[in-house]
N, C-alpha and C positions, 0 to 999 in steps of 0.2 A: 494161894501163897501170898503173904503180905510182901509188898515190895521191899527190897533191901534198903531203900532210902526214899525220902520224899523230896519233891521239888516244889518250891514256892516261887511264884512270879513276883518279881520285885521291880518297882520303879520303871515301868515301861512308859517312858516319857515321849517316845516317838511313835506316832500313828503309822499304821501299815502303809499308806500311800507314800510317806516320806522315805521309807526304806527302799522304795523302788528307784530312788535317785542314784543308787549305786548300780552301775551297769554290770549285769551278770552275763558272762560269756560262756560258750560251750567249751568243754575240755578240748585241748589241742589248739584253741585260739589264744588271743592275748589274755593273760591271767590277771587277777586282782592282787596288787601288792598288799600283803598282810604282815603286820607286826604282831608276833606272838611273844608276849613277855612272860617270864617265869612268875608263877603265883607266889605272893609274898606272905610270910607268916604273920598272924595276928598276935600270937603269944610270944613271950620273951625267949623261950627255947624253941628254935626252929626245927622242923623235921624235913631236911632237904630231900630225903628220899621220896617223901610224899609229893613235893613240888616237882621233882624230876619225873615221877610217874605220870602226873597230870600233863606235863609238858610233852612227854614222849607220845602219849595217846592222842592228844590234840594235834600234834604235828603230823603223826602218821595218818590219822583220819582225814585231815584237811588236805594233805598232800595227795592221798588216794582220790579225792574228789576231782582233782585236776582243774579246779577253779582258781587256785591261788598260787602266787609266788611269794616266798618268804623273805622279808627284809632280814639281812644278816644281823644276828644279835650282837656281833662284835661292834656294830656301828651305833648301837643304842646309846642314848644320852641319859641325862639325869632322871627324866620322868619314868623310865623303866624301873628305877629303884625306889619309887615313891608309890604308896598306896593311893589310888585314885579311882574310886568306884562311882563317882558322880562326874558328869560332863564338865562341871565347873572346876573340878579338881585335876583335870587332864590338860597337859601342855600340848595342845594340838599342833602348835607351830613347830615343835620339835619333830613330831611324827611326820608332818607335811614336808619338812626339810629332808627327811630320810626317804621320801617317796611313798610312804604308806598311805593307802586309801581306807583300810579298815584296821582296827586295833583290838586286841584281846588283852584284858587285864583281869586280875583276880587275887583273892586272898584265901588262905586256909587257916583253920584253927583246930588243933588236936588237944583233946582232954581225955587222957586214958586211951581207950579204944574208940572214942567217938570223934567224928570228923565233921566239920562244917565248912562247906566250900561256897565262896561267893565268886561268881563269874560274870564278866561284862563284855559286851561287844559294842564297839564304838565306830561310827562313821566319821573318819578323820576329815574328809573333805567338807562335810556340812557341820562338823563339830557337835555331833549329837550322839546320844545313847541310842543304840539300835535295840539292844536286848539285855536283860539282866536276870540272873537266876541265883537262887540260894538252895543248895543241896545239903541235907542233913542225913547222916548215916554213920557207918563205921569206917575205920581206916581201910579195911579190906575192900570197901566199896569205891575207893578212889578212881580206879579204872572205869568202872561203870558210870560214875558221875561225869568223868571227862568225855566218855562216849556219848552220853546223853546231851551234854552241852554242844558237842560237835554236830549232833543231829539238829539241835536248835539253831545253830549258826546257819546251816544250810536252809532251814525253814525261814529264818528271818530274811535271808538274802534272796531266796529263790521262790519261796512260797510252798516248797515241798520239803517235808522233814527227811533227814538223812536216815540211813539204815544201820548206823554203827552200833546202836544199842539194841542189837538183835542177836540171834544165835544161828549157828550153822551145824547141822547134823551131818554125819558122815560115817562111813564104814572103814574100820581099820583091822588089820590082822596082827596087831602088836602082841596079842596074847597067844598067837598061833592059830586062832580062829577068827573068822570075820564077824566082828561084833559092832554094835551101834554105839557111837560116841556123839557128844555135843561139845561145842566150843564157842568162844566169843568170835566175833568177826575178824579180829586180828590174830586168832589162833591161841590166845591165852585161855586158861581155865578149862582145859580139855578134861572131860569126864566120861567114863564108860557107863552106858545105860543098860546094857544087856550082858548076861552071862549064859548064853545059849550053848556055847561050846560047839558051834556048828557054823552054818553060813547064814548071815543076815544081809539083806539087800534092800535097796530102793526106799529109803525113808522119805516121809512127807509130813510137814507140820500141819496141824489143824490151824485154820485161820481164826478160830474163835476161842481156843483154849490151849493151855500149855501141855499138849500131848502130840504124839507121833504115831503114824501107822507105818508098817514095814513088813517085808516078807522074811520069813525065817524057815529054815529046814530043821528046827529044833526037834520036831517029831517026824523027821525023814521027808515028809511031803512039804513042798513049798507053800506054807500057809500064811495067811494075813493076820497080823497082830496089831493091837493098839496098846500104847504105853503112856501113862501119865508121868510126866517128867519129874515132878517134885515128890509125889507120893510113892512112886515106883510101882504102882499097881499096873498089872499087865493082863490082857485078855486076848484070846484068839477070836478074831472077828469072822474069819472064813477058813474052814478046814475042808473045803470040798475037794474031792478027788482030783488030782492033776494040779494044774497051775492056779495059784491065787497071787498074782504078781502085778507090779507096776501100778499100784493104787495111788490115786491122787484125789485130794479133797476138792470139792466144788468151792468156788471163792467165798460163798457164804457158810461153808461148813456143813451143809445139810445133807449132802450126798457124797458118794465116793465113786469114781470111775476106775475100773480095773479090768484086767484080763483074767478070764477063767477058761478052763478047758475041760470041765467036768462033763460036758456034753459031747466031748470028742475032739473039738477043734478050738484053738485059742482065739476067742472072740471077746469083744468089749461088752461090758455090762455096767449097769448102774446099781449101786448098793446103798442101802440106808446105813447110817452110822452105828446101827445095832447089828449089822451083818445080814439083814434081810435083803433079798434081791427085789428090785423094783422094775427092772427093764433090761431086756437084751438089746444091744444096739447094733451089732453086726452078726451076720450069719454067712460065712464065706469059707471056702476050703483052704484059704491061705491064713497066714498068721497076722493078727491085729494086736498091737501092743503099744505101750508107752503113751497113753492118752494124756492130754493136757487141756485144761479148760480155757476158753476165752474169758476176758474180764466180765462180760455180761452173762456168762454161763449158758449162752445160747448155741455154742459150737464147741466141738472138740477137734483138736489136731492129734494125729496119732501116726504110728508107723505100720505099714502093711506091705507085703510083697505080692499083692494081687495083680500087679502089672509088671512082674519081673522081680528085680532086686528091690530091697527095702526102700520105700519112699515115704515122704510126709504127705498125708491126706488130711483134708478138713471135712468134717461132717456137720451139717445143720441138724440140730437136735429136734427142731420143730417139724421141718418138712422131710428130714431124712436124706436130703441130697448129699452127694459125696463127690469130691473132686480132688485130683492129685495136685499137690502144691509145688513140689520140687521138680523142675523140668529136666535136671541133669544129675549126673552122678549115678553110680551103680549100687551104692550102699550108703543110705542116710539113716540116722538114728537119733534117739532121745530128744525129741522136741520139747520146748518149754515156751508157753505163751507169755508175752510181756504182760505184767499186771495192770497196765493202764493204756496199752497201745495195741495197734494192729500189726505187731511184729513178733515173729517166732524165731527163737534161737534153736539150732540143732547142730549135729555133727555129721561129717561126711568122710568116708574112707577113700583116700586117694594116695597112690604111691606107697602103700603099705602102712599108712598112719592116718589117724583121725585128726581133722581140724574143725574149728567152730565157725559156723556161718549164721547169718540172720537173713530172713526173708519176710516180706510183708504178707499178710494173710490172704491177699488176692493173687499171690504168686509173683509179684513184681519186686524190683529193687533188692535182688540177692547180693549179699556182701560177705566176703570172707574176712574173719576177724583175726585168726591166729596163723602163724607161719613158724618155720624153724623146726628144730629137732623135737622128736617125741610126739606121742599121741595126746590130744586134748579131748576129753570125753565128758559126758553127763553134765552139760551146762545148765545152770538154773539162774534166773533173774533174782536180784534183790527186790524187796517189796516196793521200793520206790522206782525201780526200773533203771537206776543209774549204773548198776554194776552187775557182773556175772561171776558166779563161782563155778568152778569146774575141777576135774582131776586131770593131771598131766604127768607124763613120764619124761619130761624134758631134762630132768636132772638124773635120769637113770631109773629110780624107783618111783612108783606112782604116789603122788602127793596132791593136796588140795591147794588151788590157787584162786585168787580173785583178780579181776581186771575191770576197767571201765567198760561201758557198753559199746564203745567204739574200738575196743581191742587194745587200748593203750594201758600203761601203768600196771602190768601184771606183776604180782608178787605172791610168793609162797606163804601160806599161813598154817598148814598142818604141822604138828610137832613130829619129831623123829620117832624111831622105835617101831617102824612097820610101814606097810604100804596103806595109803588112804584113797578112797574112791567114793562114788555115789553121794555127792554132797546135796544138801537141801537147805534153803535159806528161810528162816522164820519171818514172821511179821514183827512189828515193834514189840519189844520185851518189857511190858509194863509191870 
């Protein structure tokens, strides 16, 4: 699939070491004062709805990051109404007077259905350009362009690209059946991908292509399917008798870990992407399910009730050693391994509801992230590890929420019209 728009690097006059002069703080600590100006039109006839859309996306993405505080636009002075894409054209003294440390400025040009977006990030303190981008596409791509620039802002300031220009898959019963959907990280552009008119569960994105695997009861048995998102092509990967569930791609996309029960008991297996079995990992009378890969693909965390109630276990794929990770709780579920770190997120049932916890892969430093009404289930990390997507019944009906990795900043993103669950977060959507 050809990208909806192209991005061209422009006028990067600031070397990477200079960008480090801005102090980056963790969410929840002192934030960076940011001035976000509305993008100005290049043509005679402005399109204010385009500028408003760009502003809304950038503000929402950067607010979710937890790294910034926004300078009140009501206090903006004359420079906010002037096009200034070069550092020599920006009145940094005005922005310094308002307390801003970083500044976003930009322009847009619309000709028919075509859109050109110029975006700039400035270091106000050092009076320098940090980053500049030019995006060319269609007016309908405005939101995606803004998400992409928000990702670039985080990369420029922290060295790690943001996850805003990615996708979230989820299950919704809006049609009366549990079907697979995909949406933007902020909940826009929700699209139904399946019409199985049955039960679809547990999607997972391929890390190397735009496709998903998921379990479906389309043919009565819980079988594993693979679906190409843009072509719509779909194939059954595993239709073995019994369970074919909770499948997860290896980080390099070469294998799939899943639970099968065709030999009588739900155990973990490794499967090729063509559906061929390569290895049985567990052989126990109890249930082993919900495997998740370590970043180096040398270990799996999963849920097993082999020591009583469901607990998180970690298995070494080389030596086969197995150890219990969660020391407490009678019912732990749905772990997900951080994409870059030794931390695992999971849920625990206590007091009649699920809440989200994290724990280090050595069993230390357990932290509870969610509190309050409703159950929070099926947590999954964003590909940069800064955020967690999950389902929650805190508003009554099950919906999809995102929050920062420390549990702050939670917001609902799934559209109405049904209950939503089983979210999965894609990698960068190029």
